[in-house]
PAZAPA-4460 file (N, C-alpha, C; in steps of 0.05 Angstrom, whole numbers, plus 32768, in hexadecimal, padded with zeros to 4 digits):
% residues 54
    n_x    n_y    n_z   ca_x   ca_y   ca_z    c_x    c_y    c_z   seq   type   mol
   80BE   7F1D   806F   80A5   7F2F   806B   8096   7F27   8050     1      M     A
   807C   7F26   8056   806C   7F20   803E   8064   7F3B   802A     2      T     A
   805E   7F34   8014   8056   7F4B   8004   8040   7F5B   8011     3      Q     A
   802B   7F50   801E   8018   7F60   802B   8023   7F72   8041     4      I     A
   8036   7F64   8054   8043   7F74   8068   8050   7F8C   805B     5      D     A
   805C   7F87   8046   806C   7F9C   8036   805B   7FB3   802F     6      S     A
   8043   7FAA   8025   8030   7FBE   8019   8024   7FD0   8031     7      L     A
   801E   7FC3   8048   8014   7FD1   8061   8027   7FE5   806B     8      L     A
   8041   7FDF   8069   8056   7FF1   8071   8058   8006   8060     9      I     A
   8058   8003   8046   8059   8017   802F   8040   802A   8032    10      Q     A
   8028   801E   8037   8012   8030   803A   8010   8044   8052    11      I     A
   801A   8037   8068   8020   8046   8081   8032   805E   807F    12      A     A
   8049   8054   8070   8061   8069   806C   8052   8081   805A    13      R     A
   8046   8079   8041   803D   808E   802F   8026   809E   803F    14      A     A
   801A   8093   804E   8003   80A3   805C   8012   80B6   806E    15      K     A
   8023   80AC   807F   8033   80BB   8092   8041   80D5   8086    16      R     A
   804E   80D0   806D   805A   80E6   8060   8045   80FB   8053    17      L     A
   802D   80F1   804D   801A   8100   8040   8013   8112   8056    18      A     A
   8011   810B   806E   8006   8119   8088   801A   812E   808F    19      A     A
   8034   812B   8089   804A   813D   8093   8051   8150   807E    20      T     A
   804C   814A   8063   8053   815E   804F   8040   8178   804C    21      V     A
   804A   818E   804B   803A   81A5   8049   8033   81B0   802B    22      T     A
   8043   81A3   8019   8040   81AA   7FFB   8026   8198   7FF4    23      D     A
   8015   81A4   7FE6   7FFB   8196   7FDE   8004   8182   7FC6    24      I     A
   8014   8188   7FB4   8019   8175   7F9F   8027   815D   7FAB    25      E     A
   803C   8161   7FC1   804D   814A   7FCC   8037   813B   7FDA    26      E     A
   8022   8148   7FEA   8010   8137   7FFB   8000   8127   7FE6    27      R     A
   7FF7   8133   7FD1   7FE7   8124   7FBE   7FF8   810B   7FB2    28      Q     A
   8010   8112   7FAC   8022   80F9   7FA3   8024   80E2   7FB8    29      K     A
   802A   80E9   7FD2   802A   80D6   7FE4   800D   80C4   7FEA    30      F     A
   7FF8   80D8   7FE9   7FDD   80CB   7FEA   7FD7   80B7   7FD2    31      E     A
   7FE1   80BF   7FBC   7FDB   80AE   7FA4   7FED   8095   7FA8    32      S     A
   8006   8099   7FB0   8016   8080   7FB8   8009   806D   7FCB    33      M     A
   7FFC   8077   7FDF   7FEE   8067   7FF3   7FD7   8058   7FE6    34      A     A
   7FC7   8069   7FD6   7FB1   805D   7FCA   7FB8   8045   7FB6    35      A     A
   7FD0   8049   7FA5   7FD6   8033   7F96   7FE2   801C   7FA6    36      E     A
   7FEF   8020   7FBA   7FF6   800A   7FCC   7FDF   7FFB   7FD9    37      F     A
   7FCB   800B   7FDD   7FB1   7FFE   7FE7   7FA4   7FEF   7FD4    38      Q     A
   7FA3   7FF7   7FBA   7F9A   7FE7   7FA4   7FA7   7FCD   7FA2    39      R     A
   7FC2   7FCF   7FA5   7FD2   7FB5   7F9F   7FCA   7FA1   7FB7    40      Q     A
   7FC8   7FAD   7FCF   7FC1   7F9C   7FE6   7FA4   7F91   7FE3    41      L     A
   7F93   7FA0   7FD8   7F76   7F93   7FD6   7F78   7F80   7FC2    42      D     A
   7F89   7F84   7FAC   7F8C   7F6D   7F94   7F94   7F55   7FA2    43      S     A
   7FAB   7F56   7FB1   7FB4   7F40   7FBD   7FA3   7F30   7FD2    44      L     A
   7F95   7F3F   7FE0   7F84   7F33   7FF3   7F69   7F28   7FE6    45      Q     A
   7F62   7F2F   7FCC   7F4A   7F25   7FC1   7F4F   7F09   7FAF    46      T     A
   7F68   7F07   7FAA   7F72   7EF0   7F9B   7F70   7ED7   7FAD    47      R     A
   7F63   7EC1   7F9E   7F61   7EA7   7FB2   7F80   7E9D   7FB6    48      P     A
   7F81   7E92   7FCB   7F9C   7E84   7FD2   7F9D   7E6A   7FCA    49      I     A
   7FB2   7E63   7FB9   7FB6   7E4C   7FB0   7FCC   7E3B   7FC1    50      L     A
   7FC1   7E26   7FCA   7FD2   7E16   7FD9   7FE0   7DFD   7FCA    51      L     A
   7FF5   7DFB   7FCD   8004   7DE3   7FBF   8000   7DCA   7FD0    52      K     A
   7FF4   7DB7   7FC2   7FEC   7D9E   7FD1   8003   7D89   7FC8    53      V     A
   800D   7D78   7FD8   8021   7D64   7FD0   8011   7D48   7FD1    54      R     A
***
């Protein structure tokens, strides 16, 4: 599993938990987690891919 796949799973999980939690503070915590995972994903996707040439 790549780091991108892992982040996509974490984003989906945090969003799903945020949607099911009734406590506002808990919901905000999960929404914040999803946003942080999304920032990490965006950062990975904007980096140039370096290929190792032999």
